[in-house]
Backbone as CSV, one residue per row, in Angstrom:
resi,resn,N_x,N_y,N_z,CA_x,CA_y,CA_z,C_x,C_y,C_z
1,MET,-38.216,-225.788,65.776,-39.528,-224.692,64.470,-39.807,-223.745,65.837
2,LYS,-39.496,-222.062,65.196,-39.270,-221.199,65.845,-40.217,-220.282,65.982
3,GLN,-41.178,-219.848,66.582,-41.972,-218.572,66.129,-42.137,-217.292,66.849
4,ALA,-42.090,-216.063,66.353,-41.880,-214.769,67.040,-43.431,-213.944,66.582
5,GLU,-43.763,-213.044,67.172,-44.610,-212.481,67.021,-44.438,-210.986,66.674
6,ILE,-44.813,-210.555,65.552,-44.424,-209.381,65.449,-44.746,-208.050,65.023
7,TYR,-44.827,-207.152,66.178,-45.431,-205.703,66.272,-45.321,-204.720,65.344
8,ARG,-45.949,-203.670,65.163,-46.187,-203.125,64.582,-47.290,-201.469,64.984
9,LYS,-46.218,-200.286,65.659,-46.962,-199.373,66.065,-47.176,-199.724,66.941
10,GLY,-47.183,-200.989,67.502,-47.444,-201.581,68.885,-48.752,-202.503,68.832
11,LEU,-48.967,-202.574,67.914,-50.231,-203.178,67.609,-49.833,-204.435,66.966
12,PHE,-50.533,-205.713,66.630,-49.954,-207.395,66.888,-50.301,-207.061,65.306
13,ALA,-49.262,-207.498,64.818,-48.804,-206.870,63.301,-48.989,-209.112,62.347
14,GLY,-48.287,-209.906,62.858,-48.569,-211.293,62.734,-47.340,-212.557,63.235
15,ILE,-47.260,-213.073,61.964,-46.255,-213.944,63.223,-45.935,-214.770,62.114
16,LEU,-44.646,-214.546,62.506,-42.789,-215.015,62.133,-42.894,-216.565,61.983
17,THR,-42.770,-217.205,61.600,-42.303,-218.948,61.857,-40.818,-219.315,61.225
18,GLU,-40.151,-219.570,61.805,-38.671,-220.339,60.799,-38.461,-221.892,60.917
19,ASP,-38.482,-222.132,59.704,-38.490,-223.578,60.112,-37.661,-224.453,59.094
20,ASP,-36.232,-224.993,60.002,-35.819,-225.385,58.675,-34.846,-224.259,57.707
21,GLY,-34.943,-223.159,58.454,-34.249,-221.954,57.770,-35.221,-220.967,56.754
22,GLU,-35.994,-222.271,56.785,-37.166,-221.903,55.735,-37.958,-220.008,56.360
23,TYR,-37.931,-219.166,56.559,-38.999,-217.902,56.799,-40.378,-217.514,56.292
24,ARG,-41.112,-217.566,56.837,-42.065,-217.475,56.736,-43.563,-216.478,57.893
25,PHE,-44.095,-215.251,56.962,-44.578,-214.134,57.715,-46.064,-214.462,57.377
26,CYS,-46.672,-214.879,58.454,-48.040,-214.623,57.977,-48.964,-213.367,59.182
27,TYR,-48.931,-212.976,58.444,-49.664,-211.542,58.543,-51.460,-211.131,59.533
28,ASP,-51.740,-210.575,60.212,-52.745,-210.556,60.443,-53.368,-209.704,59.688
29,GLU,-54.672,-209.937,58.643,-54.622,-208.576,57.700,-55.656,-207.444,58.241
30,ILE,-56.623,-207.698,59.547,-57.090,-206.241,60.264,-56.071,-205.315,60.557
31,ALA,-54.825,-206.131,61.283,-53.102,-205.102,61.592,-53.267,-204.379,60.311
32,PHE,-53.658,-204.501,59.313,-52.884,-204.158,58.074,-53.926,-203.043,57.666
33,VAL,-55.235,-203.214,57.577,-56.029,-202.419,57.298,-56.127,-201.029,58.101
34,LYS,-55.645,-201.196,59.096,-56.301,-199.989,59.851,-54.581,-198.885,59.292
């Protein structure tokens, strides 16, 4: 399993996880409100 932190315009947006070829993106709701 691999994890990558995603940043949008320099702000933390969420975490992308890759597990056996399956990709999941968990975003930080607080970052998207701004």
